[in-house]
Short mmCIF file of the C-alpha atoms (twelve columns), coordinates in Angstrom:
data_MODEL
# 
_entry.id   MODEL 
# 
loop_
_atom_site.group_PDB 
_atom_site.id 
_atom_site.type_symbol 
_atom_site.label_atom_id 
_atom_site.label_alt_id 
_atom_site.label_comp_id 
_atom_site.label_asym_id 
_atom_site.label_seq_id 
_atom_site.Cartn_x 
_atom_site.Cartn_y 
_atom_site.Cartn_z 
_atom_site.pdbx_PDB_model_num 
ATOM 1  C CA . MET A 1  1.469  -4.661  3.576   1 
ATOM 2  C CA . ASP A 2  3.793  -5.510  0.746   1 
ATOM 3  C CA . GLY A 3  2.502  -5.662  -2.821  1 
ATOM 4  C CA . THR A 4  3.061  -9.334  -3.636  1 
ATOM 5  C CA . LYS A 5  -0.608 -10.470 -3.390  1 
ATOM 6  C CA . ARG A 6  -3.017 -9.396  -6.133  1 
ATOM 7  C CA . ALA A 7  -6.022 -9.749  -3.790  1 
ATOM 8  C CA . ASP A 8  -4.666 -6.919  -1.572  1 
ATOM 9  C CA . ILE A 9  -4.667 -4.406  -4.443  1 
ATOM 10 C CA . LYS A 10 -7.783 -2.773  -5.893  1 
ATOM 11 C CA . PRO A 11 -8.285 0.213   -8.210  1 
ATOM 12 C CA . GLY A 12 -8.464 3.391   -6.132  1 
ATOM 13 C CA . VAL A 13 -6.005 2.170   -3.469  1 
ATOM 14 C CA . GLU A 14 -2.984 4.370   -2.687  1 
ATOM 15 C CA . VAL A 15 0.306  2.515   -3.201  1 
ATOM 16 C CA . TYR A 16 4.054  3.020   -3.519  1 
ATOM 17 C CA . ILE A 17 5.597  1.523   -6.655  1 
ATOM 18 C CA . VAL A 18 9.059  1.142   -8.167  1 
ATOM 19 C CA . LEU A 19 9.229  2.296   -11.779 1 
ATOM 20 C CA . LYS A 20 11.358 0.334   -14.267 1 
ATOM 21 C CA . LYS A 21 13.901 3.189   -14.447 1 
ATOM 22 C CA . ASP A 22 14.143 3.270   -10.631 1 
ATOM 23 C CA . GLN A 23 14.704 -0.464  -10.057 1 
ATOM 24 C CA . ARG A 24 18.438 -0.028  -9.358  1 
ATOM 25 C CA . SER A 25 17.989 2.860   -6.908  1 
ATOM 26 C CA . GLY A 26 14.757 1.560   -5.368  1 
ATOM 27 C CA . THR A 27 13.128 5.006   -5.475  1 
ATOM 28 C CA . LEU A 28 9.420  4.758   -4.645  1 
ATOM 29 C CA . THR A 29 6.666  6.619   -6.501  1 
ATOM 30 C CA . GLN A 30 3.358  7.249   -4.743  1 
ATOM 31 C CA . GLY A 31 0.021  7.112   -6.550  1 
ATOM 32 C CA . ILE A 32 -3.496 5.739   -6.899  1 
ATOM 33 C CA . VAL A 33 -4.029 2.408   -8.722  1 
ATOM 34 C CA . LYS A 34 -5.899 2.708   -12.018 1 
ATOM 35 C CA . ASP A 35 -5.368 -0.805  -13.452 1 
ATOM 36 C CA . ILE A 36 -3.833 -4.067  -12.232 1 
ATOM 37 C CA . LEU A 37 -1.593 -5.485  -14.968 1 
ATOM 38 C CA . THR A 38 -0.360 -8.723  -13.329 1 
ATOM 39 C CA . LYS A 39 -2.729 -11.641 -13.946 1 
ATOM 40 C CA . SER A 40 -1.265 -14.164 -11.485 1 
ATOM 41 C CA . PRO A 41 -2.476 -14.119 -7.828  1 
ATOM 42 C CA . THR A 42 1.045  -13.426 -6.492  1 
ATOM 43 C CA . HIS A 43 4.387  -12.146 -7.778  1 
ATOM 44 C CA . PRO A 44 7.655  -12.189 -5.784  1 
ATOM 45 C CA . HIS A 45 8.750  -8.729  -7.013  1 
ATOM 46 C CA . GLY A 46 5.343  -7.088  -6.565  1 
ATOM 47 C CA . ILE A 47 2.140  -6.843  -8.564  1 
ATOM 48 C CA . LYS A 48 2.509  -4.652  -11.663 1 
ATOM 49 C CA . VAL A 49 0.010  -1.780  -11.782 1 
ATOM 50 C CA . GLN A 50 -0.729 1.375   -13.738 1 
ATOM 51 C CA . LEU A 51 -1.303 4.498   -11.677 1 
ATOM 52 C CA . GLN A 52 -3.872 7.185   -12.501 1 
ATOM 53 C CA . SER A 53 -0.902 9.324   -13.607 1 
ATOM 54 C CA . GLY A 54 -0.140 6.706   -16.293 1 
ATOM 55 C CA . GLU A 55 3.077  5.459   -14.662 1 
ATOM 56 C CA . ILE A 56 3.617  1.673   -14.561 1 
ATOM 57 C CA . GLY A 57 5.570  -0.197  -11.925 1 
ATOM 58 C CA . ARG A 58 5.563  -2.917  -9.288  1 
ATOM 59 C CA . VAL A 59 3.866  -2.361  -5.929  1 
ATOM 60 C CA . LYS A 60 6.302  -2.347  -3.005  1 
ATOM 61 C CA . LYS A 61 3.996  -1.020  -0.311  1 
ATOM 62 C CA . ILE A 62 0.255  -0.480  0.138   1 
ATOM 63 C CA . ARG A 63 -0.608 2.665   2.109   1 
ATOM 64 C CA . ASP A 64 -2.553 1.924   5.276   1 
# 
């Protein structure tokens, strides 16, 4: 699943995100969702979340 639908993402779910500093390279960071920061139901670049580690980025992939 990609991370463009807010309904697919819940706190506690393991996801892969792209951090702001990694947007050019596309490097993915793995972590557990702490908070969902995007308010709209969808976003073309991925829903913005904060991980339990404190890192913030857009979800590119939800771990199955």
